N, C-alpha and C positions, 0 to 999 in steps of 0.2 A: 839406433844401434851404433856403437862405436866402430872405428875402423878395425880394431883388433877382433871384436866379436863378429863383424862381417867376414873377416878373413877366416876365422875359425869355422864359421858356417859353410863357407865355400870349400874349405878343406874337408869338412865332414860329409858333404854331399856325395862325392864319389864312393865313400865307404858305405853310405846308406844304399846307394843304387847297386852296389856290389853284393848286398845281402842276398842269400839264396831266396828263390821265389817262395818257398815254403815258409821261411821266417817272416817275410813281408806279409804273406797271406794270413798269418796267425793274428794280425791286427784286427781282422774282422771276426765277429761271432754273432749269431742270431740273438735277438733280444726277446723273441716271442716264438710261439709254435710256427713251424715251417709247413706249408702246404706242398705236397708232392702230387700234382695232378696227373691222372691217368685218363687218356681220352677214349677209354674202352670200358665195357662193363666189368664187374667183378667176375673172377673165375677163370679168366684166360691167362696165358703165359706172361703177358706184360704185367698184368695185375699181380700175379704170383711173385714175380721178381721185385716189383715195386714195393711190395709189403716187406720183403726181406731187406731191401735197401733202407726203407724207412726205419725199421727196427735198429739196424746197425748205425745209421746216422743219428738217431735219437741219442744213443750212448755217446757218440763221438762229438756231437755238436753241443750237447748240454741243453737242448730244447726238444720238445716232442716234434717228431716229423710225422705228419698225418697224411695218409693217402686219401685223395678226393677223386672219386670216379666221375668224369664228365663225358659220358659217351654220346655219340651221335654224329651223323654226317661224315663218315670216314675220318673221324678224329678231328674234324674241323672245329667243332664246338669247344672242345677242351683246349686245343691249340690257340684259338682266338682268345679265350679267357686268359691264358697265360701271357699272351702278347700284350694284353691290356693291363697286366698287373704291374705294380711298382717294381723297378729293378733293384730291389734292396736285399735279395737273397732269401726272402721269406715266402716266395712263391716260385716253384720250379715245375718242370714237366718231365715225367719219365715216359719216354716214347720210343718209337721205332722209325725205320725208314718209310713206313706207310705215310706218316704225316709230313715228313720233311724231305723225302727224296722222291716219292711217287706222286703225291698230291700236286706238287708244282708242275708235273708233266701232264697229268690227265685233266687238270682244270686250267682254263685260261684265266679265270678270275677266282681269287681266294680272298677271304676276309682277313687273312693274316699273311705275313711275309716270312716264309720258312727260313730264308737266308739271313734274316735279321736277328734270329735267336742266337744266344751266346752258347757255344758248346762248353759243357762243363766236364763231364767224365763219361767215358765208355764204361759199361758194366758187364755185358754178356753178349754172346752171339747165339741166336736161336737157330736150331737145326730143323729144316723142313723134312716131313715124311709123307709118303703117299699112303693114305688109309682108305678103307672102304667100310660100308655098313656091314654089320655082322653076317647077314644072310646072303650077301651078293655072290660069293663063290670063289673068285680067283684067289690063288695062294701066292702068286708072284706078280711083279709088275708086267712081265710079258703076257701072262694070262689075262691081266686086266686090259691091256692094250688090244689083245685079240677079241675080247668081249666087246669093247667099245667099237671096234671096227665092224663087228657082226651086227651091231645095233644102230646102223646108220639111219634107218627109217624110224627108229624109236630111240633116240639118243639117251645114253646114260646122263645122269645129272651130277653136278658137283657143287659143293657148298664152298663159301668163303666167308671171311668176317667183314665183307663190305665190297661194294662195287669199286673196282680198280685198286683193291687192296693188294698187298704183296702176295697174299694167299691166292687171289685170283690170277695175278700176273704169273706166278709160278706154275699154276695149272694150265693157263693159256699157253705158256711156253712149252709145257709137256705136250699139249695138243699139237702145237706147231711142229715139234720135233718128231712126233709119232704119226702125224697126219691122221689124226682122229677127230671126231666131232663129239662134243658133250654140251649139255645145257647148263648154264651158270645159274645157281640159286644163291643170292647174297643174303647174309644175315648181319645183324648189328653186334658183332663180336664173335669170338671163337666159341665161347660157352654155349650160346644158343645154336650155333652150327653143329656142335658136337651132339647136343640133344636131338637134333634132327637126324643125324647119322644113326644114333642109337635107336631112334624110333623108326628106322627104315623109311624116312621121308625123302632122303637124298642118298645117292649111291657112293660118293667118294669125296675126298677133300685133300688138299695139300695142307697138312696140319703140323703145327710144331710138335716135335718129338716129345717135348715136355708134357703137352696135353695128352698125347696118345698114350704115353707111359702111365699117366695118371688114371687112365681108364682100366688099368689092371687086366689087360688082355681082352677086353670087350670089343675093341676095335682092331681088326686085322691091319698090321703094318706091313706093307708090301715092299717098301724100299725107302732109303734115306737119300736126300739130295745133297750128299757130301762127297768130297774127293776120296775119303777113306771111310770105312765102317765106323760107326759111332760106338764108343766104349760101353755106353749104358745098355745097348741092345746089339751086341756084336754078332748075333745070329742073323740079323737082318742085312741083306746085301744092299749095296748102294744102287741107285738107279743107273749109274754109269756101268757098273758090273753087268747090269741086265740089258745093256745095249741102248739106253736112253741118255742122250747127251744133255743132262740137266744136273747142275750142282750150284748151290748158292745158299748163303745164310743171311740172317737178318740182324742188324745191330739193335741193341737195347741200351739206352743211354739217358743221362740227365742233361737237359738243356735249361737255360735260364732266359727270362724276358730280355728283349732288346735293351741295350744300355746298361746291363749289369756290369759292374766293374771287374777288372782282372783280379783284384784282391779277393773279391767274393768267390769268383769262379775257381780260382786256384785253391782257396781254403777248402771248398766243398770237394773239389777233385782230389786233393791230397787225402782227405778223410775217407773218400770213397775207395780210392785205390788201396788204401791201407788195409781194408778188409777184403777187397776183391782178390788181392794177391796172396791170401792166406790159404792153407790146406782146408780150413773150415769152409771156405767159399767153394772149393772143388767138391767137397762132400755135399754141399747143398745143390750146386748147379748141375753136376754130372747126372745124378739120378733123375733130375727133372728135365733132362734132354737139352742142356745148355752148356756152352763153352765160356769159360771166364775170359773177359777181354781186358788185358792188362796194359793197354797202350797208355803212355803218359799223355797229358793234355795236348801238347804240341803235335804229337803224332796223330792223336784222335782228330784234331781239327783238319789236318791234311787228308786223313783217311775219308772223312765225310765227303770231301770234294770228289775223291776217286770213286766212292760208292754211288754218289749221285749220278755220275756218268754211266755206271753199269746199269742202274735201274732205268735211266732215261733211254738207253739203247734198247733195253728189253721192251719197254712200254711203246716206244715209237715204232719198233718193228711189228708189234701186234696191232698198232693203230687204235689203242684205247683212248677215247675222249669222252668226257662227261658233260661238257657244257658247250658243245658246238652249236 
């Protein structure tokens, strides 16, 4: 290289670095179908949103984005598979705080390292609701608490989508706040837990509003775990309104295998937020009991650290451990 060309290259470098992140990210594009792994069975809220995300990204990335369900072991199997995948943008995980905020607290040993995954894009927040089996009887959360207290010698049962899942943690927190006792019955996913509720095999569950609404009134919804009433079911009071100190949502997001480049993560984040921020996204998410999460990637990365601390505090207060 001549002195003149070297000088030109040096002068050009700052201009290249000054390009907006979106422009630099456009340099990457998938060259084959993209796998979007969901570490839970089909039919739950995470799976529902993942399939919507896959449809939207297929159009925007120019390659098919295919959902692959890899359920089992509290999301460990799917998460482990993605950690071992090549960090080239062709394998991603669509997941929740269960696999990357709660599992690190309840397991001393995990076959994957949650903090090593690359955050890509927030998508939605899942709203929790207290539901019961159809024939249980209570019409409000207070009535449910009163029934639970009256059944101390024969405790009510509650379902979750896995031992130490956020579903269990939320119900255990409610037990703590209301000084009640209930027996935990774990399932491998929200869909089989709902079937058990509908079949009167378990009494209650802290269930995503998305799934509860999808049952078209077959499951009584006694309260929502939000600071304000949820617009899709405004007639249902919050748990806080009913004297129960419990509010919290659950992030749903795209993460990438460790080592994935910023260029890849930024491109996928850009395309994801392009549709999450549209009115059409609200039309899809709100009726399904979800809130659109429009954080940019930088804010999403810092939010994950904050939310990890919230779930850690909840779990440690309850003393839930799975491999002591």
